[in-house]
C-alpha positions in Angstrom: 6.0 -18.3 -1.0 9.2 -16.4 -1.5 10.1 -14.0 1.3 11.1 -10.4 0.6 14.5 -11.2 2.0 15.0 -14.0 -0.5 13.8 -11.9 -3.4 16.1 -9.0 -2.3 19.1 -11.4 -2.1 18.4 -12.7 -5.6 18.3 -9.2 -7.0 21.4 -8.1 -5.1 23.4 -11.2 -6.2 22.4 -10.5 -9.8 23.2 -6.8 -9.8 26.3 -5.6 -7.9 25.0 -2.0 -8.1 22.4 -2.8 -5.4 23.2 -1.4 -1.9 20.9 -2.4 0.9 20.5 0.2 3.7 18.6 0.4 6.9 18.0 2.8 9.8 18.3 0.1 12.4 15.3 -1.7 11.0 16.5 -5.2 10.1 13.4 -7.3 10.8 12.9 -8.2 7.1 16.6 -8.4 6.1 18.5 -10.1 9.0 20.3 -12.5 6.7 21.7 -9.9 4.3 24.8 -8.5 6.2 27.0 -11.6 5.9 25.8 -12.2 2.3 26.3 -8.6 1.0 29.2 -7.5 3.2 30.1 -3.9 2.4 27.0 -3.6 0.3 24.9 -3.7 3.5 24.8 -0.4 5.5 23.1 0.2 8.8 23.2 3.9 9.7 21.5 3.5 13.1 18.5 5.7 14.0 19.4 8.4 11.5 16.9 8.3 8.6 18.0 11.7 7.2 21.6 10.5 7.1 20.6 7.3 5.4 18.8 9.2 2.6 21.7 11.5 2.1 24.1 8.6 1.8 21.7 6.8 -0.6 21.5 9.8 -2.8 25.3 10.0 -3.0 25.5 6.4 -3.8 22.9 6.7 -6.5 24.8 9.6 -8.1 27.7 7.2 -8.4 25.7 4.6 -10.3 24.5 2.5 -7.3 20.9 1.4 -6.7 20.2 2.0 -3.0 17.3 0.1 -1.4 16.6 1.7 2.0 14.5 0.5 4.9 13.0 2.2 7.9 9.7 2.5 9.7 7.3 4.2 7.2 6.4 7.0 9.6 10.0 8.0 10.2 11.1 7.4 6.6 8.4 9.6 5.0 8.2 12.3 7.7 11.5 12.6 9.5 13.5 12.3 6.3 11.0 14.0 4.0 13.1 17.0 3.2 16.0 14.8 2.3 13.9 12.6 0.1 12.5 15.7 -1.6 15.8 17.6 -2.0 18.4 14.8 -2.4 16.4 12.1 -4.2 13.4 13.9 -5.8 15.0 17.0 -7.2 18.0 15.0 -8.4 15.6 12.4 -9.8 17.6 9.4 -8.4 16.5 5.8 -8.5 16.5 5.3 -4.7 14.0 2.7 -3.5 12.3 3.5 -0.2 10.8 0.6 1.8 8.5 1.7 4.6 7.9 -0.8 7.4 4.5 -1.1 9.2 2.6 1.5 7.2 -1.0 2.4 7.9 -2.9 -0.1 10.2 0.1 -2.4 10.2 1.5 -0.1 12.8 -1.3 -1.4 15.0 0.1 -1.2 18.5 1.8 2.1 18.1 0.5 5.6 18.8 0.2 8.6 16.4 3.9 9.4 16.2 4.5 5.9 14.6 1.4 5.8 12.4 2.2 6.4 8.7 -1.3 7.4 7.5 -0.2 10.4 5.5 2.7 8.7 3.8 1.1 8.4 0.4 0.1 12.1 0.4 3.6 13.1 1.3 5.3 10.9 -1.3 2.8 12.1 -4.0 4.2 15.6 -3.4 7.5 14.5 -4.9 7.6 14.6 -8.7 8.4 11.2 -10.4 8.1 9.3 -7.1 6.5 5.9 -7.8 4.2 4.6 -5.0 3.6 0.9 -4.5 1.2 -0.5 -1.8 1.0 -4.3 -2.4 -1.5 -6.4 -0.6 0.8 -9.3 0.3 4.4 -10.5 0.0 3.7 -12.4 -3.2 2.9 -9.2 -5.0 6.0 -7.4 -3.6 8.5 -10.2 -4.4 7.1 -10.6 -7.9 7.3 -6.9 -8.5 10.7 -6.2 -6.9 12.9 -6.9 -10.0 10.9 -4.4 -12.1 11.1 -1.8 -9.3 14.8 -2.2 -9.0 15.3 -1.9 -12.7 13.2 1.3 -12.9 15.2 4.6 -13.2 12.6 6.3 -11.0 12.6 6.7 -7.2 10.0 4.5 -5.6 8.2 4.3 -2.2 7.0 0.9 -1.1 4.5 0.3 1.7 5.8 -3.0 3.1 2.9 -5.4 3.2 1.5 -7.9 5.7 3.0 -11.4 5.5 -0.2 -13.3 5.1 -1.1 -14.2 1.5 -4.3 -13.0 -0.1 -4.6 -16.0 -2.5 -5.1 -13.5 -5.4 -4.0 -14.7 -8.8 -1.9 -11.9 -10.2 -2.3 -11.4 -13.9 -1.3 -7.8 -14.4 2.2 -7.5 -12.9 4.0 -4.4 -13.9 4.7 -0.9 -12.7 1.5 1.1 -12.8 -1.0 -1.7 -13.2 -4.0 -2.2 -11.0 -5.3 -5.7 -10.4 -9.0 -6.4 -10.9 -10.0 -9.1 -8.4 -13.7 -9.3 -9.1 -16.3 -7.6 -11.3 -19.6 -6.2 -10.1 -22.4 -3.9 -11.4 -23.7 -2.4 -8.1 -20.5 -1.5 -6.3 -16.8 -1.2 -7.2 -14.4 -1.2 -4.2 -11.0 0.4 -4.9 -8.4 -0.4 -2.3 -4.8 -1.5 -1.6 -2.6 -3.0 1.0 -3.9 -4.8 4.1 -7.5 -3.7 3.4 -7.7 -5.9 0.3 -8.6 -8.8 2.6 -11.4 -6.9 4.2 -12.7 -5.8 0.8 -12.9 -9.4 -0.3 -14.8 -10.3 2.9 -17.2 -7.4 2.4 -17.9 -8.7 -1.1 -18.7 -12.1 0.3 -21.2 -10.6 2.8 -22.9 -8.3 0.3 -23.2 -11.2 -2.3 -25.5 -12.9 0.3 -27.6 -9.7 0.3 -27.9 -9.8 -3.5 -25.4 -6.9 -4.1 -23.0 -7.3 -7.0 -19.6 -6.1 -6.0 -16.4 -5.6 -7.9 -13.0 -5.2 -6.3 -9.8 -3.7 -7.7 -6.5 -3.8 -5.9 -5.2 -0.5 -7.1 -1.7 -1.2 -5.5 0.1 1.4 -7.6 -0.9 4.9 -6.4 1.7 6.3 -8.8 1.8 5.7 -11.7 -2.0 5.4 -11.4 -3.8 2.9 -13.6 -6.5 5.5 -14.5 -7.9 3.8 -17.6 -8.5 0.4 -15.8 -9.8 2.1 -12.7 -12.2 4.5 -14.4 -13.5 1.7 -16.6 -14.5 -0.2 -13.4 -15.8 2.9 -11.8 -18.2 3.7 -14.6 -19.4 0.1 -14.8 -20.8 0.3 -11.2 -23.5 2.4 -9.5 -21.3 3.2 -6.5 -17.6 3.4 -6.1 -16.0 2.9 -2.7 -12.4 4.0 -2.0 -11.1 2.0 1.0 -7.8 2.9 2.6 -5.8 3.0 5.8 -4.7 6.6 5.2 -6.1 10.0 5.9 -9.0 10.9 3.6 -6.9 13.8 2.2 -4.1 13.0 -0.2 -4.7 9.3 -0.7 -6.7 7.1 -3.0 -9.9 9.2 -2.7 -8.0 12.3 -3.7 -6.3 10.6 -6.6 -9.6 9.3 -7.9 -11.3 12.7 -7.5 -8.4 14.4 -9.4 -8.7 11.9 -12.2 -12.4 12.5 -12.5 -12.1 16.2 -12.5 -9.3 16.2 -15.1 -11.5 14.2 -17.4 -14.7 16.2 -16.6 -16.4 12.9 -15.6 -18.6 12.1 -12.6 -19.1 9.2 -10.3 -20.9 8.5 -7.0 -18.1 7.8 -4.5 -18.2 6.6 -0.9 -14.8 7.2 0.7 -13.9 5.0 3.7 -10.7 6.4 5.3 -9.4 8.0 8.4 -11.0 11.4 8.6 -9.2 14.0 10.7 -8.0 11.4 13.3 -5.3 8.9 14.1 -6.3 5.4 15.0 -6.5 3.8 18.4 -3.5 1.5 19.1 -4.4 -2.1 19.6 -3.8 -5.5 18.0 -4.7 -5.3 14.3 -8.1 -7.1 14.4 -9.1 -4.8 17.3 -7.9 -1.7 15.4 -10.0 -2.7 12.4 -13.0 -3.3 14.6 -12.7 -0.1 16.6 -12.1 2.1 13.6 -14.9 0.5 11.4 -12.7 -1.2 8.8 -13.6 -4.9 9.1 -15.3 -6.6 6.2 -18.6 -6.7 8.1 -18.5 -3.0 8.9 -17.5 -2.1 5.3 -20.4 -4.1 4.0 -22.8 -2.4 6.3 -21.6 1.1 5.2 -22.0 0.1 1.6 -25.4 -1.4 2.0 -26.7 1.6 3.9 -25.3 4.0 1.3 -27.0 2.0 -1.5 -30.4 1.5 0.0 -30.5 3.6 3.1 -31.2 0.5 5.3 -29.2 -1.6 7.7 -27.6 -4.8 6.6 -28.0 -8.2 8.2 -24.5 -9.3 9.3 -23.7 -13.0 9.2 -22.3 -14.5 12.4 -18.5 -14.0 12.8 -17.9 -17.8 12.9 -19.1 -18.1 9.3 -16.7 -15.5 8.2 -13.5 -16.3 9.9 -13.2 -19.6 8.1 -12.6 -17.8 4.8 -9.0 -17.8 3.7 -9.3 -14.2 2.5 -10.0 -12.9 6.0 -6.6 -13.5 7.6 -4.7 -10.3 8.5 
């Protein structure tokens, strides 16, 4: 598996316009400074300054790829992203580290669970939330080549073992088809959706899964085709209910004057309890078992029989 760092080095050595920047967040790009020299810039803990510099570089024909913790990048520097990058329509690429539940041990100040809603408020901003590093590294050249600004939710390192057949900006990835339920999700929760499907299959429930992954541009045709093929649609996300995938789907349905039965599973009016990632998922009700239980109860109004945890942890798709 190619790392993000390796993919970024390949892009940078191929295109001298690329400038890699960070706000003292080098975890994923430690090897780059000696390779890129002056094309690597660490501004320190100054996200607003980083965005301002990136915008200036973009105006001069460079392609800045900036890195910071997702919460600080999208909130502390929001006005600068809006004014300097968004209004000027510059191809700055924003890489947000530890988004959503991946900021597991951190409190509310460090939890980026409104980041998609914020970035959606900026015209022309692309939003990419890959499930694993394979998807990110495969998509990186196209993202860099795009003339649009782009916000990337940096993914978990563990692979999902999904065979990607629809690479390309704006394409969702159908993982499985089903007639009873369609789960729409992205990022770290793709793994839990796969596990929920395995559990529900043993209960006789047919479940489809789509890794939406591009929140903008949104693959509305593919998504809505899957939605209308199932009796129940589930939007699953480590984000506030407002402004994320549930909102996007609702807007698409209203625009088309179409209807669907939707069960949203998201964070409603609360930040999550800090802990190790498996414990966060368990406490907040986002494990595959808990997702399956919510779906089954919504479908039939009855509790689901949960398999023993030991029979689930052996699945390759459950690693987080």
